[in-house]
N, C-alpha and C positions, 0 to 999 in steps of 0.2 A: 388496422391494429394500433392500439395506443402504445407509447413508449414503454409505460409501466409494464404493459402486457408484454411486449418484446423481451424486456429484461428478465421478467418471470419464467419466460419460455427457454431462457438460455440453460443448456446443461453445463455441468463442470467441465466435459471434454470440450464443448463449444467455446466456452470461455477461455480455456488454455490455447486453443487455437488462434482465438482473436488476439489474445495477449501476444502470443508468439508472433503473429502477423505484423501486430504495432511494433514490437521490439525490433523485428527483422526488416520490416518494410516490404515483406512478401508474403504470399500465401504459401501454405504447404506445399504446393506444386510448383512453386517457384515463380508464379506470376506476380510481377511488381504491383503493390497497391497504388491506385491512383490517389491524389490529394484529398479527393472527397471521401474514397473509401477509408483512408486513415484516420480522417477526422471522424467519421461515423464509428469506427471501431475504437478509438480512443473514448468516445462518449459512452459507448456500450461497456467498454471494459471499468470506467470509472463509476458507472451507475452499479454495474454487477458487484464490484468490491465494495461500495457504499452499503448495498443491500445484504450481500451475502459473506463477506469477508472483513468481520469486524477487526480493527486495529487499534493500537494504542500509540501510533507514529504522530510526531510532533505535527505534522501537516498532512490532513488527509480530507476526503470528501465523506461527510456523514450520510446517514441513511435518509436524512431530508434533502440531499443534494446540496447542502451549504458547506462552505470550506471550514473545517475544524482546526483550530490551532491551539498549542498548549504554550504556556509561557515558560521562560526560563526558570521561573521561580517554582512553577509546579514540576517541572522535570527534575530539578534539584532536590526537591522534597521527595519526590518518588525515589531517587536513587539513595537518599539517606534511609529510607524505610526498608531497604532491602537488605537480606541477610549478608553480613560480612563474611567473606571466606578468608581473607587475610588482612592484617593491618600492619603498617609499618611506622616505625618511629623515625624521627630524623636526627635523634640525640646519637652522637658517636660514642659509646660507652663500650670500652674494651672488657671482655670477661678474661680473667686468668685462669 
Protein backbone atom coordinates (compact mmCIF):
# COMPACT_ATOMS: atom_id res chain seq x y z
CA UNK A 1 0.00 0.00 0.00
CA UNK A 2 1.28 3.43 -0.92
CA UNK A 3 1.43 6.18 1.72
CA UNK A 4 -1.20 8.29 -0.09
CA UNK A 5 -3.52 5.28 -0.23
CA UNK A 6 -3.03 4.75 3.48
CA UNK A 7 -3.87 8.38 4.26
CA UNK A 8 -6.93 8.19 2.00
CA UNK A 9 -8.17 5.11 3.83
CA UNK A 10 -8.11 6.79 7.27
CA UNK A 11 -11.60 7.49 8.60
CA UNK A 12 -12.30 10.56 10.76
CA UNK A 13 -12.68 8.25 13.77
CA UNK A 14 -9.30 6.64 13.11
CA UNK A 15 -7.75 10.08 12.69
CA UNK A 16 -9.10 11.13 16.10
CA UNK A 17 -7.61 8.00 17.68
CA UNK A 18 -4.24 8.61 16.03
CA UNK A 19 -4.30 12.23 17.14
CA UNK A 20 -5.14 11.24 20.71
CA UNK A 21 -2.40 8.60 20.69
CA UNK A 22 0.15 11.21 19.60
CA UNK A 23 -1.05 13.71 22.19
CA UNK A 24 -1.11 11.24 25.10
CA UNK A 25 1.71 8.91 24.03
CA UNK A 26 -0.50 5.84 24.42
CA UNK A 27 -3.18 3.92 22.58
CA UNK A 28 -6.83 4.06 23.70
CA UNK A 29 -6.31 0.74 25.54
CA UNK A 30 -3.52 2.34 27.60
CA UNK A 31 -0.56 0.66 25.89
CA UNK A 32 2.37 3.05 25.46
CA UNK A 33 3.41 3.98 21.91
CA UNK A 34 6.92 3.00 20.92
CA UNK A 35 9.08 5.78 19.50
CA UNK A 36 8.65 4.32 15.99
CA UNK A 37 4.86 4.12 16.40
CA UNK A 38 4.79 7.72 17.61
CA UNK A 39 6.81 8.92 14.62
CA UNK A 40 4.57 7.04 12.18
CA UNK A 41 1.41 8.34 13.87
CA UNK A 42 2.70 11.91 13.69
CA UNK A 43 3.40 11.49 9.98
CA UNK A 44 -0.09 10.11 9.38
CA UNK A 45 -1.74 12.85 11.44
CA UNK A 46 0.16 15.57 9.57
CA UNK A 47 -0.62 14.05 6.17
CA UNK A 48 -4.32 13.61 7.03
CA UNK A 49 -4.60 17.18 8.33
CA UNK A 50 -2.89 18.53 5.22
CA UNK A 51 -5.24 16.64 2.93
CA UNK A 52 -8.58 16.80 4.76
CA UNK A 53 -8.41 19.57 7.37
CA UNK A 54 -7.66 22.85 5.61
CA UNK A 55 -6.43 25.50 7.98
CA UNK A 56 -5.39 29.13 7.84
CA UNK A 57 -2.92 28.83 10.70
CA UNK A 58 0.37 30.67 10.29
CA UNK A 59 2.44 27.48 10.19
CA UNK A 60 0.97 24.29 8.76
CA UNK A 61 1.58 21.49 6.30
CA UNK A 62 -0.04 22.12 2.92
CA UNK A 63 -1.87 19.54 0.81
CA UNK A 64 1.33 19.08 -1.21
CA UNK A 65 3.26 18.13 1.95
CA UNK A 66 5.23 21.37 2.09
CA UNK A 67 5.44 23.68 5.09
CA UNK A 68 3.17 26.71 4.60
CA UNK A 69 4.00 29.89 6.46
CA UNK A 70 2.33 33.27 6.45
CA UNK A 71 4.25 36.46 6.97
CA UNK A 72 3.54 38.84 9.82
CA UNK A 73 2.45 41.41 7.22
CA UNK A 74 -0.13 39.01 5.76
CA UNK A 75 -1.54 38.22 9.20
CA UNK A 76 -1.78 41.93 10.12
CA UNK A 77 -3.52 42.70 6.83
CA UNK A 78 -6.01 39.92 7.49
CA UNK A 79 -6.77 41.26 10.97
CA UNK A 80 -7.34 44.78 9.63
CA UNK A 81 -9.85 43.39 7.14
CA UNK A 82 -12.00 41.74 9.80
CA UNK A 83 -15.17 43.38 11.02
CA UNK A 84 -14.57 45.47 14.08
CA UNK A 85 -16.71 44.68 17.09
CA UNK A 86 -15.55 47.64 19.17
CA UNK A 87 -12.97 50.38 18.96
CA UNK A 88 -11.34 52.39 21.68
CA UNK A 89 -9.84 55.83 21.75
CA UNK A 90 -6.77 56.72 23.77
CA UNK A 91 -7.99 60.29 24.32
CA UNK A 92 -9.22 60.95 27.83
CA UNK A 93 -12.19 63.21 27.34
CA UNK A 94 -14.53 63.58 30.28
CA UNK A 95 -18.15 64.02 29.40
CA UNK A 96 -20.28 66.20 31.68
